[in-house]
KOLKE-678257 format. One record per residue (C-alpha): residue number from 1; z, y, x. Coordinates in Angstrom, 1 decimal, always signed. Layout:
num  z  y  x
NUM  Z  Y  X
...
END
This chain:
num  z  y  x
1  -10.5  +9.1  -26.3
2  -8.1  +9.3  -23.8
3  -10.0  +11.4  -20.8
4  -6.6  +12.2  -19.1
5  -4.4  +9.4  -17.5
6  -1.6  +10.2  -14.7
7  +0.1  +6.5  -14.5
8  -1.9  +3.0  -14.2
9  -1.1  -0.3  -12.7
10  -3.5  -1.4  -10.4
11  -4.3  -5.1  -9.0
12  -5.8  -5.6  -5.7
13  -7.2  -7.8  -3.9
14  -8.5  -7.6  -0.4
15  -11.2  -10.0  +1.2
16  -11.0  -13.3  +2.7
17  -11.5  -13.9  +6.4
18  -14.5  -16.3  +6.5
19  -14.0  -19.3  +7.7
20  -14.6  -20.6  +11.6
21  -17.5  -22.9  +12.2
22  -16.8  -26.2  +14.5
23  -20.9  -27.3  +15.6
24  -22.2  -29.0  +18.9
25  -24.9  -27.6  +20.8
26  -28.1  -29.8  +20.4
27  -31.2  -30.1  +22.5
28  -33.2  -32.9  +24.0
29  -31.4  -34.7  +26.9
30  -28.5  -32.5  +26.0
31  -26.6  -34.4  +23.4
32  -23.0  -32.8  +23.9
33  -24.3  -29.2  +25.4
34  -20.6  -28.1  +24.4
35  -19.2  -26.3  +21.4
36  -20.8  -23.1  +19.8
37  -19.5  -22.5  +16.7
38  -19.0  -18.8  +15.6
39  -16.2  -16.8  +14.6
40  -15.6  -16.1  +10.5
41  -16.0  -12.2  +9.9
42  -12.8  -10.4  +8.7
43  -12.3  -9.5  +5.0
44  -12.9  -6.2  +3.7
45  -9.5  -3.7  +3.2
46  -8.6  -1.7  -0.1
47  -8.3  +1.5  +0.8
48  -6.8  +4.8  -1.5
49  -9.1  +8.5  -0.4
50  -7.5  +11.3  -1.8
51  -10.6  +12.9  -3.6
52  -10.6  +17.2  -4.6
53  -13.2  +16.3  -6.9
54  -11.3  +13.6  -8.7
55  -8.5  +14.8  -11.2
56  -7.3  +12.1  -13.3
57  -6.8  +8.1  -13.2
58  -9.0  +7.3  -15.7
59  -11.2  +4.8  -14.3
60  -8.9  +2.5  -13.2
61  -7.0  +2.3  -16.2
62  -10.2  +1.0  -17.9
63  -10.6  -1.3  -14.9
64  -7.5  -1.9  -13.3
65  -8.6  -5.1  -11.3
66  -10.2  -4.0  -8.0
67  -11.5  -6.4  -5.0
68  -12.8  -5.9  -1.7
69  -15.7  -7.7  +0.0
70  -15.0  -11.6  +1.6
71  -16.0  -12.4  +5.2
72  -18.9  -14.4  +6.0
73  -18.2  -17.8  +7.5
74  -19.1  -18.2  +11.2
75  -22.4  -20.8  +12.2
76  -23.8  -22.8  +15.0
77  -25.5  -21.2  +17.7
78  -22.4  -18.6  +18.5
79  -23.3  -16.8  +15.7
80  -20.4  -15.1  +13.9
81  -20.1  -14.0  +10.5
82  -20.2  -10.8  +9.3
83  -17.1  -8.9  +8.1
84  -16.5  -8.3  +4.1
85  -17.3  -4.4  +3.1
86  -14.2  -2.4  +2.8
87  -13.1  -1.0  -0.8
88  -12.6  +2.5  -0.9
89  -10.7  +4.0  -4.2
90  -11.1  +7.4  -4.7
91  -7.6  +9.4  -6.2
92  -7.1  +12.6  -6.9
93  -4.3  +14.7  -4.7
94  -0.5  +14.3  -5.4
95  -1.0  +10.6  -6.1
96  +2.0  +8.1  -5.1
97  +1.9  +4.6  -4.5
98  +4.5  +2.1  -5.3
99  +5.2  -1.0  -5.6
100  +6.3  -3.1  -8.5
101  +9.7  -2.3  -8.3
102  +9.4  +1.4  -8.0
103  +9.4  +1.8  -4.0
104  +7.1  +4.5  -2.9
105  +4.9  +2.9  -0.2
106  +2.6  +6.3  +0.3
107  +2.7  +9.9  -1.4
108  -1.1  +11.0  -0.8
109  -1.6  +15.0  -0.4
110  -4.3  +16.6  +1.0
111  -8.0  +15.8  +1.2
112  -9.1  +13.1  +3.0
113  -5.5  +11.3  +3.4
114  -5.8  +7.3  +3.0
115  -3.9  +4.8  +2.9
116  -4.6  +0.4  +3.3
117  -3.2  -0.8  +0.2
118  -4.3  -3.8  +1.3
119  -5.7  -5.5  +4.1
120  -8.2  -8.3  +4.6
121  -7.8  -11.4  +6.0
122  -8.4  -12.5  +9.7
123  -11.6  -14.5  +10.4
124  -11.0  -17.9  +11.9
125  -11.9  -18.5  +15.0
126  -15.1  -21.4  +15.6
127  -14.6  -24.1  +18.0
128  -16.4  -22.3  +21.2
129  -13.4  -19.7  +20.8
130  -11.0  -22.5  +20.7
131  -12.5  -24.7  +23.7
132  -10.4  -24.7  +27.1
133  -10.1  -26.3  +30.0
134  -8.3  -29.3  +28.8
135  -9.8  -29.1  +25.0
136  -13.6  -28.9  +26.5
137  -15.4  -29.7  +23.0
138  -12.8  -29.1  +20.2
139  -13.8  -31.0  +17.1
140  -12.3  -28.5  +14.1
141  -12.0  -24.5  +13.6
142  -9.7  -22.3  +12.3
143  -10.3  -21.2  +8.8
144  -10.1  -18.0  +7.2
145  -7.1  -16.3  +6.0
146  -6.8  -14.9  +2.8
147  -6.9  -11.2  +1.8
148  -3.7  -9.6  +0.3
149  -3.0  -9.2  -2.8
150  -0.4  -7.1  -4.9
151  +0.0  -4.9  -7.4
152  +1.0  -1.9  -7.6
153  +1.6  +1.4  -9.1
154  -0.7  +4.8  -9.1
155  +1.6  +7.9  -10.7
156  -0.2  +11.5  -10.5
157  +1.8  +14.5  -9.6
158  -0.1  +17.4  -9.9
159  +0.0  +19.6  -6.6
160  +0.5  +23.2  -8.0
161  +2.7  +26.2  -6.9
162  +3.8  +27.7  -10.2
163  +5.0  +25.1  -13.1
164  +4.9  +26.5  -16.9
165  +7.8  +25.3  -18.9
166  +8.7  +26.3  -22.0
167  +9.4  +24.6  -25.7
168  +6.1  +23.8  -27.4
169  +3.7  +26.5  -28.7
170  +5.3  +29.0  -26.4
171  +2.2  +30.4  -25.4
172  +1.9  +28.9  -22.0
173  -1.4  +27.7  -22.6
174  -2.7  +31.3  -23.7
175  -0.7  +32.5  -20.6
176  -2.5  +30.4  -18.2
177  -5.8  +31.3  -19.8
178  -5.5  +34.9  -18.8
179  -4.0  +34.6  -15.8
180  -6.5  +31.7  -14.2
181  -9.8  +31.0  -15.4
182  -8.6  +27.6  -17.1
183  -9.7  +27.1  -20.9
184  -7.0  +24.8  -22.0
185  -7.0  +23.9  -25.9
186  -5.2  +26.7  -27.9
187  -3.4  +26.6  -31.4
188  -0.7  +27.1  -33.5
189  +0.9  +23.5  -33.6
190  +3.6  +22.0  -31.7
191  +1.8  +19.7  -28.7
192  -1.2  +21.5  -28.9
193  -1.3  +20.7  -25.2
194  -1.6  +16.9  -24.5
195  -2.2  +16.7  -20.6
196  -1.2  +19.2  -17.9
197  -3.6  +21.7  -17.4
198  -4.3  +24.0  -14.0
199  -5.8  +27.1  -12.7
200  -6.1  +29.1  -9.8
201  -5.0  +32.5  -9.3
202  -5.6  +35.5  -7.2
203  -3.3  +38.3  -6.7
204  -4.1  +40.4  -3.7
205  -4.3  +38.3  -0.8
206  -2.1  +35.3  -1.8
207  -4.4  +32.9  -4.1
208  -2.3  +29.9  -5.9
209  -2.0  +27.4  -8.3
210  -1.0  +27.6  -11.4
211  +0.6  +24.0  -14.0
212  +1.0  +24.3  -17.5
213  +3.1  +21.7  -18.4
214  +3.4  +19.9  -22.2
215  +5.9  +21.2  -24.1
216  +9.4  +20.5  -23.3
217  +12.1  +19.3  -26.4
218  +15.6  +18.2  -26.6
219  +15.4  +14.6  -25.2
220  +12.4  +15.2  -23.0
221  +14.1  +13.7  -19.7
222  +15.3  +10.0  -22.1
223  +11.8  +9.9  -23.3
224  +11.7  +12.1  -26.7
225  +8.3  +14.4  -27.2
226  +6.1  +14.2  -24.3
227  +7.9  +15.5  -21.6
228  +9.4  +12.5  -19.6
229  +5.0  +11.7  -19.3
230  +5.1  +15.0  -17.6
231  +8.2  +16.0  -16.3
232  +6.8  +14.3  -12.8
233  +4.1  +17.4  -12.7
234  +6.6  +19.8  -12.3
235  +8.2  +18.2  -8.9
236  +5.6  +19.5  -6.5
237  +6.1  +23.1  -7.7
238  +7.3  +26.2  -5.3
239  +8.4  +28.1  -8.7
240  +9.3  +27.4  -12.0
241  +8.8  +29.7  -15.0
242  +10.5  +29.4  -18.4
243  +8.1  +30.8  -20.9
244  +10.3  +32.2  -23.9
245  +8.5  +32.3  -27.2
246  +9.8  +36.2  -28.8
247  +8.7  +35.3  -32.1
248  +9.6  +31.6  -32.8
249  +9.8  +31.3  -36.6
250  +12.2  +28.5  -36.5
251  +15.3  +30.0  -37.6
252  +17.8  +27.8  -35.3
253  +15.9  +28.5  -32.2
254  +16.5  +31.4  -30.6
255  +15.0  +32.7  -26.7
256  +18.3  +32.2  -24.5
257  +19.1  +29.1  -26.4
258  +15.5  +27.3  -25.6
259  +16.3  +28.3  -22.0
260  +19.6  +26.6  -22.0
261  +17.7  +23.5  -23.5
262  +15.0  +23.2  -21.2
263  +17.4  +23.7  -18.3
264  +19.6  +21.0  -19.5
265  +16.5  +18.6  -19.2
266  +15.2  +19.8  -15.9
267  +18.8  +19.3  -14.3
268  +19.0  +15.6  -16.1
269  +15.4  +14.4  -14.6
270  +17.2  +16.2  -11.2
271  +15.8  +17.8  -8.3
272  +14.5  +20.7  -9.1
273  +17.9  +23.0  -8.7
274  +16.5  +24.2  -5.3
275  +13.2  +25.7  -7.1
276  +13.5  +29.4  -8.0
277  +13.2  +30.3  -11.9
278  +11.6  +33.6  -13.6
279  +12.0  +33.8  -17.2
280  +8.8  +35.6  -18.9
281  +9.5  +37.0  -22.7
282  +6.0  +36.5  -24.0
283  +4.1  +37.3  -27.8
284  +5.7  +40.9  -27.2
285  +2.5  +42.4  -29.4
286  +4.0  +40.1  -32.6
287  +6.2  +42.8  -34.8
288  +10.1  +42.2  -34.0
289  +9.1  +40.8  -30.6
290  +9.9  +43.7  -28.6
291  +12.7  +44.1  -29.8
292  +14.3  +40.5  -29.4
293  +12.9  +41.2  -26.4
294  +15.3  +44.4  -25.6
295  +18.5  +42.6  -26.8
296  +18.1  +39.6  -25.1
297  +17.1  +41.2  -21.5
298  +20.5  +42.1  -20.7
299  +22.6  +38.5  -21.0
300  +19.4  +37.0  -19.1
301  +20.0  +39.5  -16.3
302  +22.9  +39.0  -16.0
303  +23.0  +35.5  -15.6
304  +21.1  +36.3  -12.0
305  +17.3  +35.9  -14.0
306  +14.3  +38.5  -13.0
307  +13.0  +38.9  -16.1
308  +8.9  +39.3  -17.3
309  +8.3  +40.6  -20.3
310  +4.4  +39.8  -21.4
311  +1.3  +39.8  -23.8
312  -1.3  +37.0  -23.2
313  -3.1  +39.1  -25.8
314  -2.3  +42.4  -25.1
315  -2.6  +41.9  -21.3
316  +0.3  +43.6  -20.6
317  +2.6  +42.5  -17.9
318  +0.5  +40.3  -16.6
319  -0.1  +42.2  -13.2
320  +3.0  +42.1  -12.4
321  +3.4  +39.1  -13.5
322  +1.1  +37.7  -11.0
323  +2.2  +39.5  -7.8
324  +5.8  +38.5  -8.2
325  +4.5  +35.0  -8.3
326  +2.3  +35.2  -5.3
327  +4.4  +36.7  -3.5
328  +7.4  +34.1  -4.2
329  +5.0  +31.5  -3.5
330  +4.0  +33.3  -0.3
331  +7.6  +33.2  +1.0
332  +8.1  +29.6  +0.0
333  +4.6  +28.6  +2.2
334  +6.1  +30.5  +5.0
335  +9.3  +28.7  +5.0
336  +8.0  +25.6  +5.2
337  +8.1  +23.8  +8.3
338  +4.4  +23.3  +10.6
339  +2.6  +20.5  +9.9
340  +2.7  +18.5  +13.1
341  -0.2  +16.6  +15.1
342  -0.4  +13.4  +14.0
343  +2.3  +10.7  +16.0
344  +1.8  +7.4  +16.8
345  +5.3  +5.9  +16.8
346  +6.0  +3.1  +18.9
347  +8.6  +0.3  +17.8
348  +9.0  -2.8  +20.2
349  +10.1  -5.6  +19.0
350  +13.6  -6.8  +20.5
351  +13.8  -8.9  +23.6
352  +15.5  -11.4  +21.8
353  +13.2  -11.6  +18.7
354  +11.6  -14.6  +18.5
355  +8.7  -13.7  +15.4
356  +10.2  -15.9  +13.7
357  +13.5  -17.7  +12.0
358  +14.6  -21.2  +10.9
359  +17.2  -21.5  +8.2
360  +18.8  -24.3  +6.4
361  +19.1  -24.7  +2.8
362  +21.3  -25.5  +0.6
363  +19.0  -28.5  -0.2
364  +18.9  -29.5  +3.8
365  +15.8  -28.1  +3.6
366  +15.1  -26.6  +6.5
367  +13.1  -23.2  +6.3
368  +10.8  -21.2  +9.0
369  +9.8  -17.9  +8.1
370  +7.5  -15.7  +10.5
371  +4.6  -13.7  +10.4
372  +2.6  -15.9  +13.3
373  +4.0  -19.7  +11.8
374  +2.6  -18.6  +8.2
375  -0.4  -17.5  +9.5
376  -1.1  -20.5  +11.7
377  -0.5  -22.3  +8.5
378  -3.0  -20.6  +6.2
379  -6.0  -21.4  +9.2
380  -5.3  -24.7  +9.3
381  -7.3  -27.5  +8.0
382  -4.8  -30.4  +7.0
383  -7.4  -32.6  +6.7
384  -8.4  -32.3  +10.1
385  -6.8  -34.4  +12.8
386  -7.6  -32.2  +15.4
387  -6.8  -29.2  +13.4
388  -3.2  -30.7  +12.6
389  -2.1  -31.2  +16.4
390  -3.6  -27.9  +17.4
391  -0.8  -26.9  +14.1
392  +1.7  -28.9  +16.4
393  +0.9  -27.6  +19.8
394  +0.8  -23.6  +19.0
395  +4.1  -24.4  +16.6
396  +5.7  -26.0  +19.8
397  +4.8  -23.3  +22.7
398  +6.4  -21.0  +20.1
399  +9.6  -22.2  +20.1
400  +9.7  -23.8  +16.8
401  +10.8  -27.2  +17.5
402  +13.7  -25.9  +19.9
403  +15.1  -23.6  +17.3
404  +15.4  -26.4  +14.8
405  +17.2  -28.8  +16.6
406  +19.6  -26.2  +17.5
407  +20.2  -25.4  +13.6
408  +20.5  -29.1  +13.2
409  +17.4  -30.6  +12.0
410  +16.8  -34.3  +13.0
411  +14.0  -36.9  +12.7
412  +13.1  -37.2  +9.0
413  +14.3  -34.1  +8.0
414  +12.3  -31.7  +5.6
415  +10.8  -28.9  +7.2
416  +9.0  -26.1  +5.0
417  +7.0  -23.4  +6.8
418  +6.2  -20.4  +4.1
419  +8.2  -18.7  +1.2
420  +9.1  -20.4  -1.4
421  +6.0  -19.9  -3.6
422  +3.6  -21.2  -0.9
423  +4.9  -23.1  +1.7
424  +3.7  -25.9  +3.5
425  +6.9  -29.1  +3.4
426  +6.2  -32.1  +5.8
427  +8.7  -34.6  +7.2
428  +9.4  -33.3  +10.6
429  +8.7  -35.8  +13.8
430  +9.9  -33.8  +16.9
431  +7.4  -34.7  +20.1
432  +5.6  -36.4  +18.0
433  +1.6  -36.1  +18.1
434  +1.6  -35.0  +14.5
435  -2.3  -36.4  +13.7
436  -3.4  -36.0  +17.2
437  -2.9  -39.4  +18.2
438  -6.5  -40.1  +19.2
439  -6.4  -37.6  +21.6
440  -4.1  -38.7  +23.7
441  -1.1  -36.1  +25.1
442  -1.3  -33.1  +22.6
443  -4.1  -30.3  +24.3
444  -6.0  -33.2  +26.1
445  -9.5  -33.8  +24.5
446  -11.1  -36.9  +26.6
447  -14.2  -37.1  +24.6
448  -15.8  -35.4  +28.1
449  -14.7  -38.2  +30.3
450  -18.5  -39.3  +30.4
451  -19.3  -36.4  +31.9
452  -17.2  -36.3  +34.7
453  -18.7  -36.0  +37.5
454  -19.3  -39.8  +39.6
455  -17.3  -38.6  +42.2
456  -14.6  -38.0  +40.2
457  -15.1  -41.5  +37.8
458  -15.5  -43.1  +41.5
459  -11.9  -41.9  +42.5
460  -10.2  -42.9  +39.5
461  -11.5  -46.5  +39.6
462  -10.2  -46.5  +42.9
463  -7.2  -45.3  +42.0
464  -6.8  -47.7  +39.2
465  -7.7  -50.5  +42.1
466  -5.3  -49.6  +44.0
467  -2.4  -49.5  +41.3
468  -3.6  -52.8  +40.4
469  -3.3  -54.3  +43.9
470  +0.1  -52.8  +44.8
471  +1.5  -54.6  +41.3
472  +0.0  -58.1  +42.4
473  +1.5  -58.1  +46.0
474  +4.7  -60.2  +46.0
475  +3.5  -61.8  +43.3
476  +4.4  -65.6  +43.5
477  +2.3  -67.5  +40.4
478  +4.6  -70.3  +41.5
479  +7.6  -68.6  +40.9
END
């Protein structure tokens, strides 16, 4: 049974926003007491959080589809819907978040680090929030915005100070078992280690982590063996330790050749040229192991490598190796820039940024793209004429009609708002009320005229009478 997974594809869906409510307050002697529809609740976010107690992505391998809670719709009596619950997904330290194209979205390192992978939709406004002096009793409300849905890839890159690399059965698992309290599987056949093992080593006042990477072979960077799957686990290390087998039984191998092969694979993988190297000659307790180490040591030192002779069985040379690694790790930590306090970066929009774009496509269709227009379209109930008129007002105030005219659009031309996969297409009618004829001019609501003060009604009647009298002056019925 699989117990370790370091790469998964996750399908996430944030919660949808709740719809706003269109309601009118009614009670005895107040048949039209004004709008009182509440707002819809916000949809829940999908949040990734680093949890040190999590060491694998196994849970997401079995259940890759995750969804946050939806917001509740608003209700009458100015009651807003409740927000949807956020979905918090714990991930191991060192998890990298990528999109389907392979672009890095976030690199999560450190306990408690969070990343909002999917944002919940906004709740729709109720008609009480849409009321104004000109629109006293809106007969519509805004729809809740759909939550963000996306496919992301989670890759785990082990956070370790030291990485042990080498051929299968070179003794890496044995070495980490005696340097730390880790208990990896140890056997005398290749590819015993199928997953990275992590151990903690204490040397004097320095405490560091050491990772045992599954055995590499020629072609590992191209996918042979297990190397390609686990080479990513050495990317974060401060020092590479080449574990060379001085007791190999294969006639076509020797420690120096093994070193050259592994270095070639690391070079092809890339990004590790600046890491310091240490060479460990292992299994000196085996007959002829010490003799072989004496022969190849001068050659390795001539190449500039620090060489340590060890035996995981007899514990020879382990203390010297442990303190040497501690020194390199301490130097690497001291060279890292100090973590700065969290800064808020404000990037104001350009003064000429209208918030949307209008482009003419090859088929003659004019496409409008922008955060506001697309969100407004998603929140509009197109079965309600008032809602459509309200959308037309908002687009007009934003300047969409003006930009369409500048782009050459004429009455009857097709206009699409949104992407090709999810767009609302309509025939453009400039300065036409777009379904709001029942309201008179855009933005006005004459349904409340019956509630005007008596004095105002008298003034309106007098004005109408005066206008009729002026039109009658000079009229000759016999002309």
